[in-house]
N, C-alpha and C positions, 0 to 999 in steps of 0.2 A: 614488755608487751610483745615485741617481735619474736622473742624466744618462745613464748607461749603459743603464738600463732603457728610457729613452725611445728610444735608438738602436736597441735590439733590437726594440722594438715596431714602429718605423718600417720596419726591414729586413724584418720579417715582412709588413707591409702591402704593400711594394713587390713582394715575391715572390709575393703572391697574384695569380693569373691569369697568371703566367709559368711556363712548364713546367719550368724547370730546378730542381734541388735547391738550396735556399738554404743548406745546411749546408757547401757546398764551401769557404767562406772559412776555417772552422775546420779542415777536413780537409787543406787545402792551404796551411797557414800558411807553409810554407817556400818555396812558389812565389811568384815576383814577379808580381803581377797589376796591371793598370792599366786605366783606362777608355779605350776607343778609339771614335772616331766613324767609322762605316763608311758609305760612300756607294755606292749601286748605279747601274748604267749607265742603267737605265730612267728616263725623265724623271719628276719629281714631279708631283703633281696640279695644282699651280698653273700648270705649263707648258702644261697642256691647257685650263684654265679661266680663266687670268689675263686673256687678252684679252677674254673674255666679260664678266668682272667690270668691267673698265674701260669697255667699250663700253656696257653696259647699266646700270652704276651700282649693281649689287648682286652679292651673292655666291651662287655655286652651293652649295646645301647637300648635303653628302655624308653617307653613312651613318656613324653614330657621333657626329654633332654634334647638340647640343640645339637644337631650333627655338624660335622666338619670334615672336609677333605684336605688332602695335602696341598691342594691348589687354592683353597679358600682361606680368607682371613678369619679371625675369630668372630663368631656371631655376635651381633649387637642386638640387645633386647631391651626395650623400654618398659616402664611399668604398665603402659597401656597395651602391651603386646605380649601378654603372658601365654605360655603353652596351656593346653587344656588340662583340666584337673585329672590326674592319674587315678587309677582304680583304688590304690591303697589309701589315697586321701578320702575317697568316697566312703571307704570302710570306716575310717576314723570319724568322719562327720556323722555317719549313721549311728555309731556307738554313742557318741555324745548326745545326739538327739534322743535316742532311746533312754539313756541313763538319766539325763537331765531334762526330761520332757517338760516344756513350759517354763523352764528356768533360764536365766540369762548367764552367759559365760562368753569367753573369747578364746578361740583356738588361735595360737600364734604360729605354730609350725606343724607340719607332718614330717616325721623322720621316716624315710623310705628305704634307705640303702643299708646303713650299718646297724640301725636300731629300727625296729617296727614299733612306732609309737608317735606321740605328739606332745607338744607343750601347750598348756591351756591355763588361762587365768580364771580361777574359781575360788569359792570359799572353802574352808576346811571341811565343812559338811558335805559339799559337793565332791571334794577329793575323796572323802570316805566312801561315798556312793560309788565312785569309779573304781576304787580299790576292791570293792566287793563283787564286781562283775567277773564272770567266769573267763571272759576273754582277756582280762587285765592281769598282768603278772607283777607289776611294780609301779608304785607312785612315790616320787621323790620331789621334795620342795627344791626349787631353783636356788642357786647360791652364786655369790659374786666371785669374780676372778680379777687379776691385775696383770700388768706388764712386768714382768720380772726384769774397705780399709786400704791404705796406700802401701803398707809395708808387710802386713802379715803374710801375703803370698810368698814373699822372699824369706821371711822368718821360717815358714813351713817348708821351704825348699821346693815350691811348686814349679818355678820356671825350668829348673834343670832336672826335676824329679817327676812328680805326678803328671804335670802338664806335658812334659816331653814324652812320657809313655803313651799319652792320649793323642799325640800328634801336634802338640803345641797348644797355646791358649786359644788359637783359632777354632779348635774343635772340642775343647775341654768341656764336657757335660752335654754335648749336643744330643738332642732327642729326649733328654730327661726333663720331666716336669716337676717343679718344686711348688707345693702349695703352702702359702703362708697364712696362718690364722693370726691376725694382728690388727693394726689400726688403719690398714688400707695402704694406698700407694699414690705417689705423685707421678702420673703417666707421662708428664712432660720432661722428666729428668733424663738427661742423656745416658745415664746408666741403664735405662730400659728401652732405648731406641733400637729399632731393627734396621737402621740405615747403614748397612755394611755391604756396599755394592760389589766388593771383591768376592764376597761369599754370602749370598742371601741366607737368612734363617729359614730352615724348613719348619713346617707345622706338623707336630706329631699326629699321626692318624688316630692314635688311641684316645686322644683328648676330645671330650665332647662338651666342654664348658662353654659359657657365654660371657659376654661383656655387657654389664648393665649400662644403660644410657640415661643420664640425668643432665640437668643444666650445668652442674659443675664437673661432670664426667661425660663429656659429649661423645657423640659417635666419632670413631677414629682414635679414641684414647688407647685402645688395644691394638696390637700389631703382632708380628710373628715372634717377637721376644716376650712381650706381655700378652699372653694368649687368653687370659680369663680374669674377670674381676666382678665380685658381687659384694653386697653388704647385708648384715644381719643385725637387726636392732629391735625386733618385736618385743622381747622381754623388757628392754629398757623403756620402750615407748609406753607400755602398759603401766609402768611405775611413775610416769609423768616426769622423768628426769632427762629425757632426750631433748636436746636443743638443736634443732635442725640447722640453725644459723651457725653455731659454733662447731658442731660435730659432723656436719655434712651428711645428709641422708643419701649417701652414695659410696662407692669404693674409694673416693678421694681421701687422702690422708691429711687430716687437720692437725695431727699430733707430731708426726715426724718419725716416730718409732718404727712403724711398719715399712716406710721407705728405706730406713737405715738397715733393718734386718734383711730385707729382700736384696739390697745391694751387696751386703756382706757375702751372702750365699751365691748370688747369681748375677751381680752387676757386670756390665760390659767392661772389657779390658781397656786400660789406658785412658781413663777419663781424668782430666786435669782437676786437681783439688785446689780451688782458690777460695780463701776465706779472709774476709776483712782486707782484701787487696793483696794478701800474701799467698805465694804458691807453695804448697806442701807436698808436691809430687803428683803421681798419677795413680788412680784407684783401679782396683779390679776385684770382682767377686771370686770366690773359690772355684766356681764352675761357670766361667764367663759366657759359655755358649749354651747353658741350660735355659729352659723356659720358665717363666714366672706366671703363677696363677694366684690371685689374691682373694681372700675371703675375710672381709673386714668384720670383726665381731667385738673389737675393743675401741673405746672412745676416750678422748682426752679428759672430758669433764667428770666421768664416773667410772671408768674402767670397763667392765663387762660382766655378763651373766652366763651361767652354764648353759641355759636353754639356747642362747644365741650361739655359743661356742659349739655345742653339739650339732646344731643345724649347719654350721659352717663346715665342721669335720665331715658330716654326712654328705654334704654337697661336694666337697673336695674329692671324696672317695668315689662318688658316683660319676664325677666328671672325668676321672682317670688320671689323677696325679700319681707320681711314683714315690714322692717323699712329702711328708707333712712336717712343717717346722712350726713349733709353738714356743714363742718367747713369752709365755704367760704361765702363771701358777695360780692355784686357788688361794683365796684369802684366809681359809681356815682348813684344818685337817679334816678330811671327810669323816663323818660319824659312822657308826655301825661296827660290825664284827671285824672288819679289816679295811685299811685305807684304800685297797685296790677296788673296792666296790663303790664306785661313784660313776655318774653318767658319762663324764668325760673319759675316764680311763677305760670304761667298758666299750664306749664307742671306738676308742683307739685300738682296743683288742680286735674288734671286727675289722678295722682298717688293716691291721697286721695280717689277719686271715686273708684279706684281699690282696696281699702282697705289697703293702705300702710300708715303707720304713718311716718310723715316727721318732722325731727328735724333740726334746723339751728342755727348757732352761731349768736348772736346779733350783733357782730362787736366789734372792739377794738378802737372805736372812742370816748369813753366817756371822761369826765363825763358831757359834756354839754347836755342840753335838746334837744330832737329831733335828737339825733345822731344815733338812731337805724338804722340798715341796713337790717332788715328783717321785712317785712311789712304785709303780708297777714294773715287773721284769720285762714286759714287752715294749716298754718305752725306753728309748736311749736318752739318758739324763746327762746333761753337760754342765760342768762347773766352769768357773772363770779363772784364768791365769793371766799374768802379765807377760807380754812379749818383751823383746830386747830394746825397743825404741822408747826413749824418754825425751821429753822436752823440759829442759831446766833453764831457769832464769835466775838472775842474782842482781843485787844492788851493792855497790861499793861505796861506803861512807867516807867522809873526809878524814877520818882517823884510821883509815886503811882496814877497817872491819868489813868483811864481806858477809852478806846475809842472803841465803838462798830463798827462792820463792817460785811462784808459778805465774804463767801468763804467756800466751802465744802472741808476743808483742815484739816490735823492733826495739833495739837499744838506742840510747842517746849517742851523740857523736863520740867517737872513740877517744878523742883527745881532750874532751871537755868535762868539767865538773859543773853541776847546776845547783843553784841555791834551793834549799828545801823550805817550803812554806806550808804550814798546817792550815787546813780549811778554817778552823776556828779562829785563826789569827789573820784571816783575809776577808772578814765580813764587812759588808757595807755598813756605814753608820746607821742606816735606816733599818738594818736587818734585826729580826727578833733574836736577841742573844740568848733567850731562854728556850729556843727551839732545840730540843734534845737530839734531833736527828740531822741537824744542819751539817755535822761533820761527815755525813755520808755523801755529800756533794751531788745531790739530786736536782738542784735548781741553781742555775748559773746566776740568776738575778740576786741571789743572796750574797754574792762575793764581789770584791773590788778587783776589777780587771787589771788595774795598774800594779797591784801587789802580786798578782799571780802570773802575769805575762812573762814568758821566757823562763819560768821556774818550774820545779817539780812540786806538784800539788799533793799534799798528804791527806788522804781520806780514810775514814774508818770503815771496816767491814764488820757489820753486826749481824745479829740473828735475823734482821729484816731482809738481808740478802738471801739467806737460806730459805725464808718463807716467801720470797718473791715480791716483797713489798718495796724493796729497793733493788736496783740492778746496776751491774758493772757498765752496761751500755749507756745508761743515763748519766753516770758519773763521767764516762769518757766524753759524752756530749758537753757536759759542763766544762771539762778541762779544755776541750777544743774551742768552745765559745769564749773562754777566757784567755786563749792563746798560750796555754801552759806548755812547757817543754815535755811534760809527761806526768804520769800519775803513780803514786805509791800508796797502796792500801795496807793498813796494818790491821791485825786481827783483834777484834774486841775480846777482852779476857773472859767474857761470858759465853763465847762460842768455843766449847771444849770438844776436842776430838773430831771436829768436822773435817772431812777429806775433800779437798778441792780438785776438780778436774782442771786441766789447762784451759784458760778462757781466752778467746781471740780478742785482740786489741789492735786498733788501727794506728795508734800512736804509742810511743814508748811508755811502758807501764809494767808493774809487777804487783802481785799480791803476796804478802808475807803470811803464810798459813799458820805459823807457830805463834801463840801468844807470848812465849818467852822471847823469841826473836823480835817480835813487835815491841816488847819493852826495851830491847837494846836500841832499836831505831829511835824510839821516843826519848829515851834517856840521852842519847847523843844529840838529838835535835834540841831538846830543852836546855841542855848544858851549853849550847852555842848561841843562845838568844841573848841579846843585849837589851836591857830595859832601862828606862829613865828612873833614877832613884826616887824621885818624888811621885810621879804619876804611875809608875810601874808599867807604862806602855812600852811596847816593843819598839826600839829605835833601829835595830839591825838584826837581820836574819843571818847568822853566822854558819849554819850547817850547810854542807854541800854533799853531793853524791852523783853517781852516774849509774845508769841501768845497762846491764850487759845485753839484754834481749833474750827471747826464748823461742825464736822462729826455727832455728837450726836444730835438728834432732841429734841426740847423742845415743850411743848404743852400749848396752850393758851385757856383760857375760853372765850375770847372775840369773838371767831369765832362762826358762819360765819359773814363776813361783805362783802358788795359789793365793788369790786375793782374799783379804779379810772378809769381804761381804759374800763370798761364794758359799752357798749353803752346804752343810756337811751331813754325813751319815753318822751313826747307823740309820738305816731305813726304818722308820717307825711303822710297825705292822698295824697298830690300832691307836685309838685315842688314849689308851693307858700307857702309850709309849713303849710297849713291848717291842723288842727288836726283831725284825724280819731276817730270815736267812738269805738276804738279797743284797748285793753290793750297790750302793748309791753314794755318790754319783757314779756313772759308768766311766767317765773320762773328763779331762779338763782341756780347754782350748782357749785361744786368745780371746779375752773379753775386756781388757783394760785399755783405755785411751785408743779406741778404734775409730779411725776416720771412715766414713761411708756417706752415701747420698742422704740428702735431707729434703723434706718437703718444703716448697716455697711458702706454704702457709703453716709450717710446723711450729708449734708452740710448746712442745715438751721441754725445750731448753730455750729460755728467752735470750740467752747470750748468742745463740745461733739463728735467731729469728731473721728471716729474709735471706739467709745464706743457702747455697746449694749443697753444702757438705757440713757435717757436724762430727765432733769427736765425743763419743759416748762410752760409758763403762757399765758393765753388768753381765750377768749370765745370759741376759737377752742378746748380747752381742756374741757370746761364745757359741750358743746353740746354732745359729745360722752358719757359722764356720763349719760345723760338723755336717749340717744339711748339704752344703755345697760339696764337701769332700765325699759324702755318701753318694752324690750324683756321679762323681768320677768313678767310684767303685761300681755303681749300677751300670754305668756305660761300658766298663770293661767286662763285667760279669753280669750280663742281663738275667741270668738264671738264678742269681743269688737271692735267697729269701731275706726278709728283714733281719732275722737273727744272724744270718751269715754275714751281712754287711756290718752289723754291730760287732760281731766277733772279729772281723778283719781289722776294724778300728781299734778294738780293745787289746788284742793279743800282741799288736805291733807297737803299742804306745811306748813313749820314751819315759825312762825313770830318772834321768839325770839332766842337769841344767847345762848351759854352754861351757861351764868350767869343768864339767865332768863330775861335779859333786851331786848329792841328792837334791831333788826338787824340794824347795822349802815351801812352807805354808805359813801365812800370816795368822797370828792367834789373837789379835786384839784390834778393836776399832781405832783406839787412840794409839798413835805412834806404832803403826803396824810393822814397820821395818825393824823396830827394836824388839818386837815380840814375835819371833818366828822360830820354827823348828822343822826338822825333816817331815815332809808330808807323808801321811799314811793313806791306805786305800779309802778310808772314810773321808779324806780330804780331796783326793784326786782320782778315785776310782782306779782304773788300770794304769793311769799315768797321763802324760801330755801327748796329744795326738801327733802321730808321725805319718804325714800324708803319703809320702812315697812308699814307705814300708807297707802301708795298708793296702796298696794295690798289688802286693805280692805276699800274702799272709802265709802261704804254705799250707797250714792246717786251719780248719775252722770248726767252731762249735755250733751246731744247728739245733734249733728248737722250733716246734710247730704249734699251731693253734691248739691242737689236741693236748700237747704237753702243758700248755698254760691252763687249759680247762681242767686237766687232772690235778694240777697244783691248786687251783681255786677250790676244787671239790675236796681237796685234802685238808682245807682249813676247817677246824672244828665248828660244826653248826652251820656250814656254808651252803648246804644243798638247796634249801629253799631260796636263798639269795641268788645262787647261780641260776636256778630255774627262772627266777623273776627277771634277771637281766638278759639272759641268753635264750630263754625258751627251751633249753636243753636240760635233761635230767642227768644227775651225776650217776655214772655207772660204777662198775667194780673198781676200775683203774683209778687209784688216788695216789698222789705223790706229795712229798714235801718240797719246800723251796730248795733244800739241799740237793734234791734229786733232779732239779731242772738242769738241762745241759747248757749251763752258762759258762762263759770264759773266765769265771772266778769262782772261788769257794768261800762262802761266808757262813760261819756257824755261830749262832747267837748263844747257844748253850751246849758245850761239849761235856756230856755226862759220861765220864770215864772213857768211852771209845766210840768211834763212828767210822763207818765205811761209806765213802762217797765215790760214785763212778761218773766219768765223763767219756763222751764219745767224740773223737776227732775225725774229720773227713779231709782227705788230701785233695786240695784243689790245684796243686802244682804237679810237677813231674815226680817220677819214682824217687824216693829218698829214704835215707835211714836217719832215725832220730835217737838221741840219748837224753835221758831225763835226769835233772838235778833239782835239788830243793833246799830251802832253808826253812826250819820249823819255827812257828810262833813261840815266844817265850812261855813256858809252862805246858808245852805239848811236844809230842814227837810226831814225825810224819814219815810215811813210807809209801812210795809209788811203784806200782808194778803195771806192765813190765818196765824195767829200767832202760831197755833199749828195744827198738822195733824198726822193721823195714816196712814201708807202706807204698803200694803202687798208686798211681794217679786214679782218683775216684773212689778209692777204697776207704774203709772205716777201721778205726782201732779203738778198743775200749781201754781206758786208763782207770785203774783202781787205786784210790787214795785211802790209806788207813791213818786215822788220827787217834792219838792217845793223850789224855790229860795226865800230866805229871805233878800237878799241884792244884790247890784250890785258889782260885783268883776270880775276881769280877772285873779286872782291868783288861781291856782289849789288848791283844798282841797280834803281831803280823808276821807272816812269812811269805814265801813265793815259790812257785814251781816253774822251772824253766825247761822247755823242750827244745833241744838244740839239733838242728838239721845239718847234714853233711854238705848241703848246697847253700848254707848261709842263713837259712830261716831260723828265727828265734821266736818262740811262742811263750809269752809270759802269762802266768796265771796267778793273780794275787790271792793270798790266803789270809783270812781274818777270823780270829776266834775271840769271842767276848768273854762269856762266863766259862770257867773251866772247873770241873769237879773231878778230882782224881779218885783212884781206888781207895785211898787212905782217908776218906772224908768222914769216917765215923770212928769214935773211940771204942777200944775194946772193953 
């Protein structure tokens, strides 16, 4: 009841200020309605003002946006204090009135800045009427989306490298605004505090965003660090799935994911990480002095919808962010003639035109080919890699067998061995022995305290833990209530291939993730039991063990490596899975076992509920690493375009692990470390991010909005779709993806031969470069000129000739290296999939 009341109240709030009758949903319950995103032919605001913004380094303030000065704190606006309705909203409202005269509908958003359009809840018949209006260019049904550190600054070399170049962590990222499209933020977390009396935070003049004020996000939640916060949920509300009690109708983060990602990119420096009473070091974001603006469009209970995400992107661009970080991906591959044509990617294209660097998670659907969930060349797509810090735990049995496991837990006393007692052998006489879940240790009243006290309690880890029906936290409570010395979890044999993150435990404990190792434990335990010959009751527990503990970190030289879950290329161009001539992912960054801030009400991981920090894994964690590092580049090179920032990150990426060998990629979900091989560009893009080198790239590859438009227009049959999305007609200039000036070369089909050109711009001092290359198997490569001298600010054309020498449909890889006399090294990955040689026909 309470949840339904929250939904009803929110629906009323959304309907305020919108001229249609909100009762239509009840009156037309039999009609099928859906949310549609409607785009108009007239160009959006950013297409008029985007070039001004880039040229002058500031944003034009439009009517309806809250203004800010360097002396002011972020504006606080409550729902009852909305700005007046802008002109473009009135145009949208008028169109709806004319088209759907006398009919009932609900307009959710007006998109003003990146897209000229709106989101509206209508029937398919009404959507058809709108699509036939001369003012309308495109009507697309809404779709769902989903969410896809203490040590990584050191692993990336920031303290002595990139931060040092920016004047230390005290100034790293200062003046740069990162916008996060995510699950919101916990404004009370010290990672987002502005209380730095030795050096107060400035407020960027260019930012014009506001801070929403609600009961759970009160006035004063924003500051000079967290300078903007809004939420977007209209599409979810119209579907009746928004629960204001659980999801919070405010920018507040009820999930934890958004707080985590924002802290990775921009969290304050030196924040103590204390979890379950254990200290795990001090945390810092990649750009600790950058500013945070939050646009909540995803929610714990249902994920999110494109209409809300597009509204968030549109608002972030209008507010004046420098970087947009999206740790989200669509739930399905976009339909149509190409994956690039979808409302989110096209809104992000306009953001790029306005000078905003866009980072997106690759997705957690790896390791199969073409599993990538971020498609477009103007989006910088990030895969996940392991860094060198690992937390390992182990249990030593009385027969001197050591079994490895996981668990951020203290160990038992060093010199002592403790008796092992299985939960199923410690039941009260009154317990229901036929309870099939009793071995999961979820209720202490089921067990005999006298049997468990002072011993190691053995519990089972079943599929119910994976589904959230049972929890480690509850089992630990059971163990503590019974005064156990610790807990040992064995893996149920039906849980196959499940990968466990280290889980915090406040008492000695370990989880054995391998079913095979779990059998070793149970066989030892059962072999040491002494039973009465007549009754078969246990009269003595003979098995003993000690737990080493997993709080102290160890460091591996085999890092980085691409994680099994990180989505892979090639980039699918369409729903037929044809390959695009675009490299995805663009790069990999730390994404596995990442410590970062956590919302005090965060429920995304129940094991970290109530904690201030959490350790999470995924491409969602990798993307904000890049967003923060991009802020450092933007700070040093304020004139860099989005593609120049992407180029600096790509061409300087590392190709080797800490041992000097090739970066490896895990190839299987089960036993991933036993199924790995050298990473290819379709696994890791250009390589693993090198933060320090990216601040001194030497040469960059630059692409403009017009280049991306020419590419879109070059897709067969795309002209009407381009017109629908952008309001611009395709001209004579049309190019292929191979012709885009990307810092990589990807050829999906090399039919005999191909000439590709790239243009490099020198952003360093005068330098002479020599070019070398390795050809993909089944092809030859030649690059001209082989040597060139280039002055600062000048451009140089590189011509690459590829020839197929065999027929093959198996992808092969090469690389072009551009070596400068002043130490710059520019790496260009080269990937060729299908090769058709001159000798492909019989005589």
